PDB file of N, H, CA, C and O in Angstrom:
ATOM      1  N   MET A   1     -16.096   1.588  17.192  1.00  0.00           N
ATOM      2  CA  MET A   1     -15.172   2.023  16.185  1.00  0.00           C
ATOM      3  C   MET A   1     -16.053   2.636  15.024  1.00  0.00           C
ATOM      4  O   MET A   1     -17.092   2.116  14.616  1.00  0.00           O
ATOM      5  N   ASN A   2     -15.536   3.734  14.577  1.00  0.00           N
ATOM      6  H   ASN A   2     -14.692   4.156  14.908  1.00  0.00           H
ATOM      7  CA  ASN A   2     -16.177   4.471  13.456  1.00  0.00           C
ATOM      8  C   ASN A   2     -15.377   4.220  12.122  1.00  0.00           C
ATOM      9  O   ASN A   2     -14.178   4.489  12.050  1.00  0.00           O
ATOM     10  N   LEU A   3     -16.064   3.714  11.107  1.00  0.00           N
ATOM     11  H   LEU A   3     -17.039   3.496  11.165  1.00  0.00           H
ATOM     12  CA  LEU A   3     -15.382   3.470   9.825  1.00  0.00           C
ATOM     13  C   LEU A   3     -15.859   4.550   8.857  1.00  0.00           C
ATOM     14  O   LEU A   3     -16.987   5.039   8.916  1.00  0.00           O
ATOM     15  N   LYS A   4     -14.941   4.889   7.973  1.00  0.00           N
ATOM     16  H   LYS A   4     -14.024   4.493   7.925  1.00  0.00           H
ATOM     17  CA  LYS A   4     -15.324   5.897   6.883  1.00  0.00           C
ATOM     18  C   LYS A   4     -14.970   5.301   5.593  1.00  0.00           C
ATOM     19  O   LYS A   4     -13.868   4.786   5.404  1.00  0.00           O
ATOM     20  N   LEU A   5     -15.874   5.361   4.716  1.00  0.00           N
ATOM     21  H   LEU A   5     -16.769   5.779   4.870  1.00  0.00           H
ATOM     22  CA  LEU A   5     -15.672   4.787   3.319  1.00  0.00           C
ATOM     23  C   LEU A   5     -15.343   5.970   2.514  1.00  0.00           C
ATOM     24  O   LEU A   5     -16.054   6.975   2.518  1.00  0.00           O
ATOM     25  N   GLU A   6     -14.166   5.843   1.756  1.00  0.00           N
ATOM     26  H   GLU A   6     -13.588   5.027   1.753  1.00  0.00           H
ATOM     27  CA  GLU A   6     -13.649   6.812   0.938  1.00  0.00           C
ATOM     28  C   GLU A   6     -13.187   6.124  -0.373  1.00  0.00           C
ATOM     29  O   GLU A   6     -13.015   4.908  -0.457  1.00  0.00           O
ATOM     30  N   ILE A   7     -12.994   7.031  -1.423  1.00  0.00           N
ATOM     31  H   ILE A   7     -13.134   8.019  -1.355  1.00  0.00           H
ATOM     32  CA  ILE A   7     -12.454   6.499  -2.676  1.00  0.00           C
ATOM     33  C   ILE A   7     -10.921   6.382  -2.441  1.00  0.00           C
ATOM     34  O   ILE A   7     -10.279   7.208  -1.792  1.00  0.00           O
ATOM     35  N   LEU A   8     -10.413   5.311  -3.012  1.00  0.00           N
ATOM     36  H   LEU A   8     -10.935   4.640  -3.540  1.00  0.00           H
ATOM     37  CA  LEU A   8      -8.939   5.053  -2.897  1.00  0.00           C
ATOM     38  C   LEU A   8      -8.204   5.910  -3.934  1.00  0.00           C
ATOM     39  O   LEU A   8      -8.332   5.682  -5.137  1.00  0.00           O
ATOM     40  N   THR A   9      -7.417   6.917  -3.449  1.00  0.00           N
ATOM     41  H   THR A   9      -7.313   7.101  -2.471  1.00  0.00           H
ATOM     42  CA  THR A   9      -6.706   7.839  -4.344  1.00  0.00           C
ATOM     43  C   THR A   9      -5.290   7.368  -4.462  1.00  0.00           C
ATOM     44  O   THR A   9      -4.809   6.506  -3.727  1.00  0.00           O
ATOM     45  N   GLU A  10      -4.630   7.992  -5.447  1.00  0.00           N
ATOM     46  H   GLU A  10      -5.020   8.693  -6.045  1.00  0.00           H
ATOM     47  CA  GLU A  10      -3.270   7.711  -5.738  1.00  0.00           C
ATOM     48  C   GLU A  10      -2.432   7.925  -4.385  1.00  0.00           C
ATOM     49  O   GLU A  10      -1.583   7.121  -4.003  1.00  0.00           O
ATOM     50  N   ASN A  11      -2.749   9.024  -3.752  1.00  0.00           N
ATOM     51  H   ASN A  11      -3.439   9.678  -4.063  1.00  0.00           H
ATOM     52  CA  ASN A  11      -2.050   9.338  -2.414  1.00  0.00           C
ATOM     53  C   ASN A  11      -2.205   8.227  -1.454  1.00  0.00           C
ATOM     54  O   ASN A  11      -1.233   7.839  -0.805  1.00  0.00           O
ATOM     55  N   HIS A  12      -3.425   7.670  -1.323  1.00  0.00           N
ATOM     56  H   HIS A  12      -4.214   7.985  -1.850  1.00  0.00           H
ATOM     57  CA  HIS A  12      -3.615   6.557  -0.345  1.00  0.00           C
ATOM     58  C   HIS A  12      -2.718   5.328  -0.807  1.00  0.00           C
ATOM     59  O   HIS A  12      -2.095   4.657   0.017  1.00  0.00           O
ATOM     60  N   VAL A  13      -2.689   5.081  -2.127  1.00  0.00           N
ATOM     61  H   VAL A  13      -3.194   5.625  -2.796  1.00  0.00           H
ATOM     62  CA  VAL A  13      -1.927   3.911  -2.547  1.00  0.00           C
ATOM     63  C   VAL A  13      -0.451   4.078  -2.230  1.00  0.00           C
ATOM     64  O   VAL A  13       0.232   3.133  -1.836  1.00  0.00           O
ATOM     65  N   LYS A  14       0.020   5.300  -2.412  1.00  0.00           N
ATOM     66  H   LYS A  14      -0.535   6.068  -2.733  1.00  0.00           H
ATOM     67  CA  LYS A  14       1.415   5.615  -2.120  1.00  0.00           C
ATOM     68  C   LYS A  14       1.730   5.420  -0.637  1.00  0.00           C
ATOM     69  O   LYS A  14       2.834   4.996  -0.293  1.00  0.00           O
ATOM     70  N   GLN A  15       0.850   5.702   0.175  1.00  0.00           N
ATOM     71  H   GLN A  15      -0.046   6.046  -0.104  1.00  0.00           H
ATOM     72  CA  GLN A  15       0.916   5.471   1.684  1.00  0.00           C
ATOM     73  C   GLN A  15       0.862   3.999   1.984  1.00  0.00           C
ATOM     74  O   GLN A  15       1.602   3.551   2.860  1.00  0.00           O
ATOM     75  N   ILE A  16       0.014   3.187   1.303  1.00  0.00           N
ATOM     76  H   ILE A  16      -0.587   3.551   0.592  1.00  0.00           H
ATOM     77  CA  ILE A  16      -0.062   1.808   1.557  1.00  0.00           C
ATOM     78  C   ILE A  16       1.197   1.049   1.068  1.00  0.00           C
ATOM     79  O   ILE A  16       1.568   0.010   1.614  1.00  0.00           O
ATOM     80  N   CYS A  17       1.829   1.601   0.030  1.00  0.00           N
ATOM     81  H   CYS A  17       1.528   2.445  -0.414  1.00  0.00           H
ATOM     82  CA  CYS A  17       3.073   0.939  -0.452  1.00  0.00           C
ATOM     83  C   CYS A  17       4.155   1.042   0.578  1.00  0.00           C
ATOM     84  O   CYS A  17       5.129   0.290   0.586  1.00  0.00           O
ATOM     85  N   CYS A  18       3.940   2.051   1.492  1.00  0.00           N
ATOM     86  H   CYS A  18       3.149   2.662   1.486  1.00  0.00           H
ATOM     87  CA  CYS A  18       5.084   2.178   2.617  1.00  0.00           C
ATOM     88  C   CYS A  18       4.869   1.225   3.756  1.00  0.00           C
ATOM     89  O   CYS A  18       5.775   1.045   4.569  1.00  0.00           O
ATOM     90  N   TRP A  19       3.720   0.607   3.857  1.00  0.00           N
ATOM     91  H   TRP A  19       2.984   0.753   3.196  1.00  0.00           H
ATOM     92  CA  TRP A  19       3.512  -0.173   5.013  1.00  0.00           C
ATOM     93  C   TRP A  19       4.362  -1.434   4.836  1.00  0.00           C
ATOM     94  O   TRP A  19       4.426  -2.017   3.753  1.00  0.00           O
ATOM     95  N   LYS A  20       5.013  -1.836   5.931  1.00  0.00           N
ATOM     96  H   LYS A  20       4.962  -1.362   6.810  1.00  0.00           H
ATOM     97  CA  LYS A  20       5.898  -2.984   5.940  1.00  0.00           C
ATOM     98  C   LYS A  20       5.534  -3.959   7.066  1.00  0.00           C
ATOM     99  O   LYS A  20       5.322  -3.547   8.206  1.00  0.00           O
ATOM    100  N   TYR A  21       5.466  -5.225   6.745  1.00  0.00           N
ATOM    101  H   TYR A  21       5.638  -5.560   5.818  1.00  0.00           H
ATOM    102  CA  TYR A  21       5.108  -6.211   7.662  1.00  0.00           C
ATOM    103  C   TYR A  21       6.318  -7.181   7.849  1.00  0.00           C
ATOM    104  O   TYR A  21       7.125  -7.333   6.932  1.00  0.00           O
ATOM    105  N   GLU A  22       6.436  -7.820   9.007  1.00  0.00           N
ATOM    106  H   GLU A  22       5.780  -7.696   9.752  1.00  0.00           H
ATOM    107  CA  GLU A  22       7.526  -8.663   9.331  1.00  0.00           C
ATOM    108  C   GLU A  22       6.994 -10.113   9.437  1.00  0.00           C
ATOM    109  O   GLU A  22       5.810 -10.421   9.574  1.00  0.00           O
ATOM    110  N   GLY A  23       8.067 -10.972   9.350  1.00  0.00           N
ATOM    111  H   GLY A  23       9.029 -10.721   9.239  1.00  0.00           H
ATOM    112  CA  GLY A  23       7.761 -12.370   9.546  1.00  0.00           C
ATOM    113  C   GLY A  23       6.836 -12.968   8.480  1.00  0.00           C
ATOM    114  O   GLY A  23       6.992 -12.670   7.296  1.00  0.00           O
ATOM    115  N   VAL A  24       5.950 -13.745   8.854  1.00  0.00           N
ATOM    116  H   VAL A  24       5.823 -13.988   9.816  1.00  0.00           H
ATOM    117  CA  VAL A  24       5.090 -14.487   7.896  1.00  0.00           C
ATOM    118  C   VAL A  24       4.159 -13.480   7.227  1.00  0.00           C
ATOM    119  O   VAL A  24       3.660 -13.806   6.150  1.00  0.00           O
ATOM    120  N   TYR A  25       3.891 -12.351   7.729  1.00  0.00           N
ATOM    121  H   TYR A  25       4.297 -12.086   8.603  1.00  0.00           H
ATOM    122  CA  TYR A  25       3.010 -11.327   7.093  1.00  0.00           C
ATOM    123  C   TYR A  25       3.725 -10.572   6.051  1.00  0.00           C
ATOM    124  O   TYR A  25       3.103  -9.739   5.391  1.00  0.00           O
ATOM    125  N   SER A  26       5.087 -10.806   5.825  1.00  0.00           N
ATOM    126  H   SER A  26       5.593 -11.483   6.361  1.00  0.00           H
ATOM    127  CA  SER A  26       5.863 -10.015   4.891  1.00  0.00           C
ATOM    128  C   SER A  26       5.401 -10.245   3.439  1.00  0.00           C
ATOM    129  O   SER A  26       5.721  -9.453   2.551  1.00  0.00           O
ATOM    130  N   VAL A  27       4.622 -11.370   3.197  1.00  0.00           N
ATOM    131  H   VAL A  27       4.363 -12.013   3.918  1.00  0.00           H
ATOM    132  CA  VAL A  27       4.062 -11.605   1.832  1.00  0.00           C
ATOM    133  C   VAL A  27       3.078 -10.539   1.479  1.00  0.00           C
ATOM    134  O   VAL A  27       2.672 -10.448   0.321  1.00  0.00           O
ATOM    135  N   TYR A  28       2.663  -9.705   2.446  1.00  0.00           N
ATOM    136  H   TYR A  28       2.993  -9.779   3.387  1.00  0.00           H
ATOM    137  CA  TYR A  28       1.664  -8.638   2.053  1.00  0.00           C
ATOM    138  C   TYR A  28       2.396  -7.295   1.886  1.00  0.00           C
ATOM    139  O   TYR A  28       1.733  -6.264   1.769  1.00  0.00           O
ATOM    140  N   ASN A  29       3.736  -7.272   1.872  1.00  0.00           N
ATOM    141  H   ASN A  29       4.274  -8.110   1.967  1.00  0.00           H
ATOM    142  CA  ASN A  29       4.504  -6.079   1.593  1.00  0.00           C
ATOM    143  C   ASN A  29       4.426  -5.782   0.101  1.00  0.00           C
ATOM    144  O   ASN A  29       4.528  -6.694  -0.719  1.00  0.00           O
ATOM    145  N   PHE A  30       4.252  -4.547  -0.247  1.00  0.00           N
ATOM    146  H   PHE A  30       4.169  -3.806   0.419  1.00  0.00           H
ATOM    147  CA  PHE A  30       4.224  -4.005  -1.665  1.00  0.00           C
ATOM    148  C   PHE A  30       5.586  -3.552  -2.050  1.00  0.00           C
ATOM    149  O   PHE A  30       6.423  -3.247  -1.200  1.00  0.00           O
ATOM    150  N   LEU A  31       5.817  -3.505  -3.364  1.00  0.00           N
ATOM    151  H   LEU A  31       5.137  -3.753  -4.055  1.00  0.00           H
ATOM    152  CA  LEU A  31       7.003  -2.829  -3.907  1.00  0.00           C
ATOM    153  C   LEU A  31       6.758  -1.355  -3.672  1.00  0.00           C
ATOM    154  O   LEU A  31       5.625  -0.936  -3.436  1.00  0.00           O
ATOM    155  N   ASP A  32       7.873  -0.529  -3.740  1.00  0.00           N
ATOM    156  H   ASP A  32       8.794  -0.869  -3.932  1.00  0.00           H
ATOM    157  CA  ASP A  32       7.681   0.862  -3.576  1.00  0.00           C
ATOM    158  C   ASP A  32       6.875   1.490  -4.817  1.00  0.00           C
ATOM    159  O   ASP A  32       6.838   0.890  -5.891  1.00  0.00           O
ATOM    160  N   TRP A  33       6.276   2.637  -4.639  1.00  0.00           N
ATOM    161  H   TRP A  33       6.306   3.125  -3.766  1.00  0.00           H
ATOM    162  CA  TRP A  33       5.375   3.149  -5.608  1.00  0.00           C
ATOM    163  C   TRP A  33       6.067   3.384  -6.890  1.00  0.00           C
ATOM    164  O   TRP A  33       5.451   3.107  -7.919  1.00  0.00           O
ATOM    165  N   ASP A  34       7.293   3.869  -6.969  1.00  0.00           N
ATOM    166  H   ASP A  34       7.794   4.093  -6.133  1.00  0.00           H
ATOM    167  CA  ASP A  34       7.902   4.162  -8.232  1.00  0.00           C
ATOM    168  C   ASP A  34       8.130   2.864  -9.055  1.00  0.00           C
ATOM    169  O   ASP A  34       7.956   2.869 -10.274  1.00  0.00           O
ATOM    170  N   THR A  35       8.527   1.735  -8.371  1.00  0.00           N
ATOM    171  H   THR A  35       8.668   1.731  -7.381  1.00  0.00           H
ATOM    172  CA  THR A  35       8.713   0.455  -8.987  1.00  0.00           C
ATOM    173  C   THR A  35       7.346  -0.005  -9.586  1.00  0.00           C
ATOM    174  O   THR A  35       7.286  -0.435 -10.738  1.00  0.00           O
ATOM    175  N   LEU A  36       6.335   0.086  -8.842  1.00  0.00           N
ATOM    176  H   LEU A  36       6.384   0.435  -7.906  1.00  0.00           H
ATOM    177  CA  LEU A  36       4.949  -0.396  -9.222  1.00  0.00           C
ATOM    178  C   LEU A  36       4.572   0.452 -10.610  1.00  0.00           C
ATOM    179  O   LEU A  36       4.109  -0.110 -11.603  1.00  0.00           O
ATOM    180  N   VAL A  37       4.804   1.708 -10.546  1.00  0.00           N
ATOM    181  H   VAL A  37       5.180   2.164  -9.739  1.00  0.00           H
ATOM    182  CA  VAL A  37       4.425   2.515 -11.726  1.00  0.00           C
ATOM    183  C   VAL A  37       5.225   2.064 -12.913  1.00  0.00           C
ATOM    184  O   VAL A  37       4.661   1.917 -13.997  1.00  0.00           O
ATOM    185  N   LYS A  38       6.498   1.839 -12.769  1.00  0.00           N
ATOM    186  H   LYS A  38       6.956   1.959 -11.889  1.00  0.00           H
ATOM    187  CA  LYS A  38       7.315   1.314 -13.865  1.00  0.00           C
ATOM    188  C   LYS A  38       6.802  -0.018 -14.472  1.00  0.00           C
ATOM    189  O   LYS A  38       6.852  -0.239 -15.682  1.00  0.00           O
ATOM    190  N   LEU A  39       6.317  -0.872 -13.587  1.00  0.00           N
ATOM    191  H   LEU A  39       6.275  -0.693 -12.604  1.00  0.00           H
ATOM    192  CA  LEU A  39       5.910  -2.181 -13.968  1.00  0.00           C
ATOM    193  C   LEU A  39       4.451  -2.124 -14.611  1.00  0.00           C
ATOM    194  O   LEU A  39       3.967  -3.147 -15.094  1.00  0.00           O
ATOM    195  N   ARG A  40       3.841  -1.063 -14.612  1.00  0.00           N
ATOM    196  H   ARG A  40       4.235  -0.231 -14.220  1.00  0.00           H
ATOM    197  CA  ARG A  40       2.414  -0.874 -15.027  1.00  0.00           C
ATOM    198  C   ARG A  40       2.304  -1.238 -16.461  1.00  0.00           C
ATOM    199  O   ARG A  40       1.218  -1.164 -17.035  1.00  0.00           O
TER     200      ARG A  40
END
């Protein structure tokens, strides 16, 4: 496995906010990007 270290950009964060987990892992779900920005 090859890993690549990159700076976390706003675009990356927007993508991460779209990740959705089910069941017990749903605690790791984020709010959508627009909501997070408003809560800032």
